[in-house]
C-alpha positions, 0 to 999 in steps of 0.5 A: 584357713582355706575351707577344704578338708578331707574327713576320714571315717576310720570306723567305716574302714573297720566295717568294710574290712569286716565285710570283706572277711564275711564274704569269704568266711575262714580266709585271711585278708591282706588289707591293701594300704599302698599309695598312702592307703589310697590317699587316706593316710597309711598310719591312721588306717594301719592303726585303725585295723591294727587289731583286725587285719591279718596282714597288709599289702604294699607296693614298695619296701619303703611302704613296708618299712612304714607299716612294720614300724606300726605293726610288729606282728602282721604279715606284710605283702610286698606286691611287686617284689624287691626292685634290687638285690640289696633290698632282699636282706632288708625285706628279710629283716622286716619279715615281709611276704615277698612277691617274686614276679619274674625270672630275674627275681627268682635268680636274684632270690636264690643268689641272696644271703639272707638273715632269715628265709622269706615267705615267697609268693610266686606271681602267676601271669594268668592273663593280665600280662602285666607282671608274673611268670607263665604257668610253665615258668611257675612250675620251673620256679617251684622246682627251684625254690621249694626247699631253698634256704632263702624260702620259708613258705612257697605260695601262689598268687595272681591278679585279675584283669577284668573282675570288675566287669561281671561275666567277662570271659577272661575271668573264668579263664584266669581262674582256670589257669590258676587252678591248674597249678594247684597240683603243686603243693603251695602253702598258701594261695591268693587270687581275689582282689575287691571285685573278685572277693565280692562277686567270684567265690571261686577266687576265694583262696587262702588269702584275700586282697581287699583294696578299693572296697576298704575305702568304701568305693565300688569296683563296679560300674553297675553296683553301687557301694551302698548295694554292696554294703560298703560305707564311704570312708572319705568325704571331701568338703569345701565351701561356697566362697563367692556367688554371682548372677550371670546373664544369658550368653555369658560364660563361666571359667577358663576357655569360656566352655560353659555359656549360660542359656538362662539367667543363672546364679553361679557359685565358686567352690574352694576346691580345684585340680591342685587339691586332686579334683579332676581337671577334666570333670565336665560340666554336669558333674554332681556336687552337693550344696548343703546336701542338695544336688547341683552341677559343676559348670565350666572348667575346673581351675587350680584352686576353684571350680564353679557350680550352678546354683540357679535351682537352689535359691537358698544357697548363699556364701559360706554354704557347705559343698560336698565334692564326694563322700557320705552323701555323694558316692565317689564312684558317681563323681568318677563316672561323670568325670570318665575315671574310677574312684581309685584315681580320685581318692589317691589323687587328693593332694597333701595340701588338703587337710585330713580330719580323722573320725572314729 
């Protein structure tokens, strides 16, 4: 078997969810499990949080149905709403909480014949300009939906654009835009994603929406997961499958982009971009070999990458390599690769076996 595995610590998921709840006492929280629980396995994550989570949040009806099959009682929030009118009766049968994010979705909902009313979350575009209704459109939709036969609860939701950039002026603007609509008698309100939950108490409404923090990664460039009290969930582990000596002036990898400036000892690692490791990660990106830091060299290949072992003379064939995880934060690797931890976690492909603990 190819020596590469993603180990998922389910006890860490429970710890991180509990931390989210402690940050905002008395609030409820949708655990965001879209995109196969950020690549960690939705079935395993929902099962791990079955007795803890107040609800779950997903991106599609298919994801919602999968979660409902595992949890008959939890609230399930459909973050982008229904994409077609024929999905609405299914959403009602599944007893989903439904986001309504555009004028067309409002009209479609009001025209629908449903087996039971839905908990509806009007999405306010408070400044991100991706999805959502303007404040004026929220007021108009509220008037149309309050008391409609298709609607049980009528709630308000929005999403931050820059909550991960502490002090960004758009944060305060978005909070104010949200608060200005609370003269309307909404049943429930939700504004805080992971970053806002951790650092913006004014955004702690009735429901929280922890996402990346559940998986032990920081949403911030200047605050580590450890500083926030988060526990890493995924550890991506491989092995050294070859070791060789490279002379001064010799290159390593496709394109000969890395050239040895000293006599070098180079290891080949059983992980590549087809496994989800970023192809664009530059030389110098950190890895751990037997718990000791080393640096990526050359271009990442489809199934392999190279690491400089020159300063680790004890390293040898078969040694363990950690790409990220319990000892090497995914955020640090992501920052070196010019991306974010979200992308690295969600891109670990199905060819990488998952091993679940806790």
